[in-house]
Structures are given as structure tokens and as C-alpha cells.
N, C-alpha and C positions, 0 to 999 in steps of 0.2 A: 751487334759488331763486338767482337771478342778480341782482346788484345793477349797475345801470347809471347813468350820469350822466343827468339829466333834461334833456331838450330842451324848454326853456320859452323862449319869445320873444315880445316885444311885437309886435303886428301893425303893419307899416308901412302907413300911410294916404296917403302922400305920392307913391307910385308912379304914381297915375293923374293927377297934376297937373303932372308933369315935361314940359318941352317936348321933343318927339321929335327925334332927330338921325339922320343917315344912318349906318348901321353896315354894314361889310362882313359877308358870309355867314359866315365863320369866327368872327368876333367875336360875331355875333348867335346862333350855335349855342353858343358857350361860355357866353354871358350866360344863355341859356335853360337851359342844364345846370344852373348854379349857382341859378337862381331856381326852376325848376319840375321838375328831375330829368332822368333819362336818356331816358325814353320821350318826353317833349316836345321834347328836344333832337334826337332822331332825326327826329321829324315835322317839325321845323324844317329839318332837312338834306335832306329828301325833297320839299319844295315846290317849285313851278314856278320860283321865282326862284333857288334853289339849283341847280336842273338847269340853267339858262342860265348861271349864273356860274361854277360849279365842278362839272361832271358827274362828276369822280373822287370827290369827298366825297359826291355824291349816290349814286353807285353803291355806295360802301362803307356808306352809311347804309341804303339799300334792303336790302342783304344782311343787316346786323345786325338790321333790323327783322323780316325774315322768319324769320331764325334764333331771334329772340327770341320770335315768335309761335308758331313750331313747338315750341319748348320749353314754352311756357305752355299750349298746347293738349294737349300730352303730359302735363304735370303735372296738368292738371285731370282727365284721364282716370284717372290712377294715383291721385291724391290729390284727389279732388272736394271735400273741405272746405277746400282751400286756394284755391279759385276766387274771383277778385275779385267783391265784392258790389255790387249795385245798389240802387236805391230800393225795388224790389220785394221783395228780401230783407229790408230794414229792416222793411217793412210785415209780412212773414210772421212775424217774431219779436218784434214790438212788443206790448205790453200794451194799446195803443190800438187799438180796433176801427176798421177803414177808415182806417188812419194816413195814407195818401197823400193822401186829400180830406179828412181830418177838420178841421173848423174849429178844434177844440181838440185839439192833439196831446199836451199834457202839463200837469199841474197839480202843483205843489209847495207844500206848507205849510211855513213856518219852524217848526222844532221848539221855539223858546223864545219867540216872540212873535207878535202877530197881524199876519202878512205872508204873502201868497200870490202865487206867480208862475204866470202863465198863458201857454204857448207856443201860437201860433196857426200855421196853415198858411202864412202869409206870412212865416214865420221871424222873427217878432217876439216878444218877451217882454214882457208887461205886469206891472208890480208893483203890487199893491193893498195898502192898510194901512187902519187906522182913520181915516185923514185922506183921504177921497175926493176932496178937491180937488186933490191931487198924485198923478199916475199915472205914474211914470217907465217909459220904453219903451227896451228894450235892442235895438240893431240893429247888425249889422256885416256886412262883405262874407264873412267866413269862418263866420258863424252860419247854415248851411244844414243841411237835414234834421234838425231837432231832434226827437230821440227820448226824451230823458230830462233830468231836472234835479234838482238836490239843494242845499238850503241848508246852509251850514256851521254845526253847532252852536256856540253861545256866541260867534257872531260876527254882528253885527246885519245886515251888508249884503255878505255873500260868497255868490255863487251860482254853481255849476258847471253848464254847460249842455253836454250831449253833442251832437256835430254830426257832419257828414259827414266832416271831415278831422281831428277832435281835439276837445279841451275848451275851451270859452271860460269862464274864470274871471272873473267880474264882480265888481268892488267898486263898490257902487251908492251914488251920491249921491242922496239923496232929494229934493234941490232941483231935479234936472234933469227936464225933460219929455220929452226924446227924446235919444238917444245917436246921432249921425250917423256917427260913426267908432268904432273899437274901441280908442282910446287909454286907455280905462279898463279895458280887459280884458287878461288874460294868456292867451296861447293855449298849451295843453299838447299836445304832439305827440310820438308815440313811433312807432319804425320799424314800418310796416305795421299799425299799430293804429288801424284805422278801417274803416267808420264806427262811431262810438261808439253802442251801444245800451243801456248801463246805467252810470250813476254812483251811488255810494253813499259818504257820509262815515262814518267810525266815530263812535262816540257821544261820544268825547272831542274830535272836531274835528281830530285831529292827521293823519289819513291820508284821502285820497280814493282809492277803489278804481273802477277803470273796466274795462268789458268791450267787446269789439267782436267782430262776427260775421265779420271779416276776419282774425282773429288767435286762436291758441289760448291766449295768455297772458293773465293779469290783471294789471294794472298798478297798484301801490300808489304813489300820489304823496305825498311828504312835502313839501308846499307851503313850509313855513317854512325847511326845509333845502335846498330846491332840489334834491331827489334823487327818484329813482324805483326801485322794486323789481319786477322782473318775476317772477311765480309761474308757472313753466313746467310744462306737462304736454303729452304727446303724445295726439292725439286730435282730436275735433271742436272747432271754435271755439267760444269762449264767448260767451253771448247775454245773460244776466241775472244779477245779483247782488242779494243781500238780506243786509245786516248785522244780526246779532242785536241786540235792544235793550240787552242787557248788554255788548256789544262782544266777547264771547268767541269767536263763530263768524261766519264769513262763507260764505254759501251762494252756490254758482255753478252755473248751468245752462248747457248747451250746446245747439248747434243739432242734436245727435244724442240718443241715448238716455242720455247720461252726465251725472251731476251729482255735485257734491263739497261737503262741508262742510270749511272750513279752519279750524282751531284756532289762534287767535292765541297762546295761552300754550304751545303745543307747536311753536313755531318754525315756524308755517305748514304743519304737516303735515296732509294732507287724508284724509278718509274718502270713498272712491269708491262711487257707488250707480249704479244703472241703473233705467230704466223699461221697461216691456214694449213700449210703442207710441209712436211719435211722439216729441216733445220736451216739455220742461216749458215750458208757456205762460206760467204765472204762479205766484208763491209769496209767502207772507207769514208772519212770525214772530208767536207770541204775545207779549204784554207781559212775560211771565215768562221768555221765551226758552226754555221747556221743550218747546215744540211748534212744528213748522213744517208748515203746510198748503200743498199744491200741486195743480195740475191740469195735464193733458197736452193735447196738441194733438189727440189722436185719440180720447179716451175721455170719456164724460160722468160722471166719477167724482172726487170730492174725495178726496185722500189725506192721509195723516197720518204724519209722522216724530215720534218721541218721543226726547227727549234727557234721560238720567237719569245724574247723576254723570259728565258728559262722555263717556257712552258711548252708543252706539246699541243699545238693548236690553241685556240682562244678559249674554248669551254673545257673545263675539266670534268663537267657532268657527262659529257658525250663520250661514247665509248671509243678509245683510242684507236686509230686505224692508219696503216701506212698506205701511201698513195702510189699505185702503179705508174711508172714514168716511161719505160721503153719496152716494147715487144721484142724479145730476143729469139723468137722462134727460127729454126734452121731455114736458111735460104740457099739458093745456088747462084753465085755470081761467077759467070763464065764457066770454067770447068771446076771451080772450086765450091766446097760447101763452107757456109759461114753461120754461126749462130748455134743454138741448141740450148742444152742446160749449161748454165755457166759455172765456171770453176773458180776464177778469181777476179777481183777488181783492183785498179790501181788508179789513183787520181793524183795529177802532177801538183807540185806545191804552189803553182801560181793559179791553179783552178781553171786551166784552159784545155786540158785534155783529160779524157777518161778512157782507159784501156781495159778491155775484157777478154779473158780467155775461157775456153769451153771445155766441157768433159769429154766430148767425142768428136770434135772438129778441130783442124789443125791451124786455122787462121786466128789472129788476134784482130779484134774489132776495136778501132779507135774512133771515139767520139769527140766533137767539139763542145765545150761546155761554157755557158755564160751565167754569170751570177750578177743580178742587178736587185739590190736590197733584198727583198724576201722572194724573189722569183728566180728560177732556176730552169735554163733552157739546155737541152741536150739534143744534138743533132748528129747524124752519121758523117764521119769525115773520111775515113780510108780504112784499109785493112792491111795486115802485115803477115807475110807467110815466111817459112824457113826454107831450107835447102832440102830437097828431095822429099823424104818422108818423116822428116823430123817435126815435133810439135812443141809448143811452148810449155816448159815445166813450171816456170816461176817467173813473174813480172813485177817489177817495181820502178818508181821514178827516182832519178838522182836528185839529191837534195840541192837546193839553191846554192850556186857557187859563184864567187866573184870572177872566177876565170872564164866563165862561159855564161852568155845570157840565153842560150837555147834550152828548150825543155827536152831532156834526154830520158828516153824509156830504156830500161835495162831488162833484157830477156835472157833468161837461162833456157836454152834448148834441150830437148831430150837427148841429143847427141853428145852434151857436155859443152857446147859451144856457148860463150857468153857475148852477147851482141848489144851494142850501144847505138840507139837510133835517135837522132835529133829531129824531134817532130816539127820544128819550125821551118824545116826544108821539105816537108811534104806538101 
């Protein structure tokens, strides 16, 4: 575990309105290096204007560019998990079905109040509350490829948004209708830690954990102290995080078959697990934090991990193995297909219902769950369909609210429609 200084910076929105001035080639290359990095500076030194002005600099830049490309290609062959990730890779490991074209890319309920954030394909985040007349909209130049969001517990208006180049941490003014710049956002960025595919706040709101398919590290951001901690492990890049409801464990999945459970009270010592096929596509904790359910990208099976007295099973000498719980193979119900390879899981805060979406069928499977001490029972309950040919892009459950005792499933459909389903009435 390595502690580093946090790279936290406010986004500068004035660069686009400055009056352009004439710069020499060398000065422009140096400016590009400090603003955008070494690679962009090389490209600046290789353009046509640089060739005509200073061919020596251009030749050196061309040689450096070819050498860097050769080394990058060689590294990608030897270490394929270190390859730079594009938008298709984000879609492959997202819990959102059809993430690239999905009208609704992510939905996040506030854990302590009636407030919901909805991220759309146009990279806007809209905030809905019980006052429908005011709908703040979050927009910024660095807020691209939104893959995940998380509200900070015990803070009314702090939202972390995982993006292409880092994390936009918003402090939201409920009186604003649209934010045209990111002057109200703090941008969190860590070396090579992008694109961000998962963000999770600890239950006390002190730490923000982030994962990126471009990096093997998990970054723990201590926002109030302006610090970050890197949880380092060798192996596949990290893709998914799930913090347990009691705050004692942080589950992390990778783009490979490796997953880990990090124990906060053991100074972040992890337990290492592997799956037989594919990677872990989605996972969720039980409200009591005694069980974790997950599905993989290649199997139509729901798996269970059981946590007893901070140990995985009774004997640490035996090989650790997840238990298959439910067969999710495709079946036909009436005129509808249900099941197949799973896309996402959602478990309600009361531990009564489990919802599952699938990669190539349009119905949401809903199971009843019963937790009794160290025993978990999962049984089929019903299924939910959309209108016409729409399919569920994203699902989550509303946080427990004083205003309603119902368990409410929130569905973002492929058409862009948001549906709230009270499951007590099914």
C-alpha cells in the first residue's frame, strides 16, 4: 500500500476565451507539454508547421514518437492488460447494457434523502428531487464517458461522477438550472488512473474509492484531507468496486478472472479469489454484509460468497470457492424469453428482492430473498417487461425513505424512460 499526494485541481474554464497570440514552434511545444503531456507535445513537434520551421526538432520528435510507439506495441503484446482502453472497453465492463448508445447510462439514489441523479448519453447529469420545479443539470468539458456515479453519505449535495479522464466531484446548488462550466466541480485525477469505471463512497462518507480499467490500482480518495492512497496489486486491471453496507469490506473485480475482498480493519489486507470463466460482470452485497452475490460475463449462474466472522468459510486451508446459487439459463415464459447471460444485479436495501437484467433478453427477473442468520434463500418471484421493444439499460433500488415503506425498483429503459416500480404491490 502506497500513499501519494492527491492530484486535485479545479478545472480552468478560461482557456477557451483567451485571445490567441503568435507563438514560436519551440514555445508552443513546451506549452503543449505542460498542458497536455508528452505525447501531445510530440504530435505538435511533428506537424507540418514544425517541419517547415525547424526540421531538426521535427526529426527528433519523429524518432521519439516511433520509438515510443514501438515500446508501447511491445508492452501490449507482453502485458496485454496494460493496453490503453477506449470507449468499447468501457462498454464491455459496464453494468449498463449497451452503454455506448444507452439513453440512460447511470442512475444513483442518494442514501439519506429523496434525491436521484441520472446520467445520459449526452454526458449530462440531471438531479431530481421531491421539488420537480427545479432540476439542476451538471455539465462540463471534462465530463465525458460517464460510467458511474455515487452520492456522498451524510452530505446533501456532493456527487462523484466517474468519467473518461478522472472523477468530477460536484457540490450542487439546488437553485441552479444548468451549470455551463465546472467552476463548482473538483476534478480528481491520478497517474494513468482512467477511464473511471467504478466509484464507491464508504458508509461514513470519509473515503471515495475508484477503479479504472486502465490501471491495476484502487485509489482511495480522502477528500477532506486532500490525500489519496493507492491499493496496489500485480495482475489484471480493476473494473468494479462494491463497498459492504457495514463498511468493513471493499469488493473489487478485475477485467480478468481475479477478484479481491479488502478488509478495512486489517489495514487493507485482501483475500484473493478467482472465477473459472470470464470476468465478474456485476456484484451486490446483502444489507447485513454477510453475503455477496455476483455473476460473470460467460456463465448463466448466480454465485454466492458467504462471510462469517470476517472469514471466507470455516477453513482457511481449503481452496476458496464461490457457491453456485441460481441457474439463470434462458427459458421461455409465454411469448417472452427470460434469462441468459446476466448483465447487472440489484439487491434492495431491506434484503427482500433481487433484480437481474440480462445481456440479450429484455425481461427483468425479480427474485424474493430471505436471510436467516447464515442461510440465504433465493426464489423466483416475477418478471418485468418494458413497452414495445425497449430493454432495461440500468437498474437500481431506491434508498430507504421515511416517506414510503415500499421497496422501489428504478429502471432506466433503452428508450430513455425512467420507471419506478414498487415491488410490494407485485
